[in-house]
C-alpha positions in Angstrom: 10.1 2.1 16.3 11.1 4.8 13.9 13.3 3.2 11.2 14.7 5.0 8.2 16.0 2.7 5.4 17.6 5.5 3.4 21.1 4.6 2.0 21.1 1.2 3.7 22.3 -1.9 1.9 20.8 -5.3 2.5 21.8 -8.9 1.5 19.7 -12.1 1.8 21.0 -14.5 4.5 18.2 -17.1 4.3 15.8 -17.9 1.5 13.1 -20.3 0.3 14.2 -22.6 -2.5 11.9 -20.8 -5.0 13.7 -17.4 -4.5 15.9 -15.9 -7.1 17.9 -13.8 -4.7 21.0 -15.1 -2.9 23.8 -13.9 -0.7 25.3 -12.4 -3.9 22.3 -10.1 -4.3 22.7 -6.6 -2.9 19.7 -4.2 -2.3 20.4 -0.5 -2.0 17.5 1.2 -0.3 16.3 4.8 -0.6 13.6 6.3 1.5 11.8 9.6 1.2 9.0 10.1 3.7 7.2 6.8 3.9 8.1 5.8 0.3 10.8 3.2 -0.1 12.6 2.2 -3.3 15.5 0.0 -4.2 17.7 -1.1 -7.0 19.2 -4.6 -6.7 21.3 -7.1 -8.6 23.6 -10.0 -8.2 23.5 -13.8 -8.4 20.5 -14.8 -10.6 19.3 -11.2 -10.7 20.6 -9.1 -13.7 18.6 -6.0 -12.6 15.7 -5.5 -10.2 13.7 -2.7 -8.6 11.2 -2.5 -5.8 8.9 0.2 -4.5 7.0 0.2 -1.2 5.5 2.0 1.7 6.9 2.0 5.2 4.5 2.2 8.2 5.1 3.8 11.6 6.6 0.5 12.9 9.1 0.2 10.0 7.1 -2.6 8.3 7.3 -2.5 4.5 4.6 -3.3 2.0 6.3 -3.6 -1.4 6.1 -4.8 -5.0 9.1 -5.8 -7.0 10.1 -6.7 -10.6 13.3 -8.1 -11.8 15.0 -9.7 -14.8 16.9 -12.9 -14.1 19.8 -14.5 -15.9 17.4 -16.6 -17.9 16.1 -13.4 -19.5 12.7 -13.7 -17.7 10.8 -10.7 -16.3 9.6 -11.7 -12.8 7.2 -9.8 -10.5 6.0 -10.2 -6.9 4.8 -8.7 -3.7 6.5 -8.7 -0.3 5.8 -7.8 3.3 8.9 -7.1 5.5 9.0 -6.9 9.3 12.1 -5.3 10.8 14.1 -6.5 13.7 16.9 -4.3 15.2 19.8 -6.4 16.2 22.0 -5.8 19.2 24.7 -4.3 17.0 22.1 -1.7 15.7 21.9 -3.3 12.2 18.4 -4.2 10.8 17.2 -7.7 9.9 14.2 -7.9 7.7 11.8 -10.9 8.0 10.1 -11.2 4.6 7.0 -13.0 3.4 6.6 -12.8 -0.4 4.7 -14.2 -3.3 5.4 -14.3 -7.0 2.8 -12.5 -9.1 4.3 -14.1 -12.2 5.4 -17.6 -13.1 4.0 -20.2 -10.7 2.7 -17.6 -8.2 4.4 -19.6 -5.3 5.1 -18.1 -1.9 8.3 -17.9 0.1 10.2 -16.4 3.0 13.5 -14.6 3.1 15.7 -12.9 5.8 17.8 -9.9 4.7 20.4 -8.3 6.9 21.9 -4.8 6.7 25.5 -4.9 5.4 
């Protein structure tokens, strides 16, 4: 499955309670080769960035950092597994963990807008 995320926008549709992202958060992905990056903001996120690597199956191994509306700098790591929907849009099944704060884990689902 050859997936290119360049210029795609994603929004969370499901989240663990300990997540800071919400349906108001928009991720704008850029991909060059197997390197993925994104800027994101919205909801509790004032500004965030992620960087990651995409494998041959479209899976993403990423790290992220963001500043929330409380003025805290938060960091984490995330693994995303893509699913291509019947309409051709991409759904990302994410497993993540904070590397700051309480270091708790969570799950999110993002869908291409």
